N, C-alpha and C positions, 0 to 999 in steps of 0.2 A: 503495499498499500502506500503511495504516494501521500505525503498530506502535503498540499502548498500553502494553505495560510491557516487563520485560528478558527475560523467554523471548521475545515475540515477536521481540524484536531478536536474541537470540538466533537465534532460526529462519532469520530471517532472515542473517543474519552466516554465519553455517553450510549455510543451503540455497541460497541467491536470490544470494548477496554476486557484485560483477562482478569484483572480485578476491583473490584467496589468494594468503597469507602474507605480507599488512600491517603492520606492528609494530603500528597504532592499533587494527588488525582484531583481530588474536593476545589485545592485551590487551581491549579491550572483552567478547571471547572467556570467559576468565579475569573479565573485574567480572562477567561477566551470573549466569557457574556458583558466582561468590561471595554474587548477592545470590538465588540459586537457598539458596544453604544457608544465606541471613540476614546473613551477612556482606560486605555490601555494600551502603548507602544507596542505591533507586533516582539518584540526584539524582547521582549518583555515573557510575552508568552510564549515567544522560542526555547528562553531559557528555562521557564516553570514545567511545559511538556517536558524534555530532556533530562528534570528531575523525576518526574512521572512515571518516564518510561523504564526509569535506573530502579524506581520502588516499584515498579509488577512487572519488571524481567523480560522487562519491549525492547531486542533487537532496535537499536537505530543506526543512519545511518547519513549522516550530517554533513554531505558533499550538496557541489553546488556546480549547476555544468555550467555554460562561457557566456551565458542567460541570467544569468544567479537566479538560477529555479531549482530547484530542489529535486535529485536522482539518489532513487532507490539504486542500490546496483544487488539486492542478495539474488 
């Protein structure tokens, strides 16, 4: 799965996440919603998502292609 926006991350966190109730998961959900409301920078959401992924044991590939898009090389 490739996540390109905090909106994509929010969907993954609430529908496809392997654990529920993690501290970082809930915090990132809150940050994603704040981003949607224009109150949170995307970079802050990205950092929170990385912590949530580590908490849940979800592998991430945080590389970008030449156009600045996230690339999942798995």
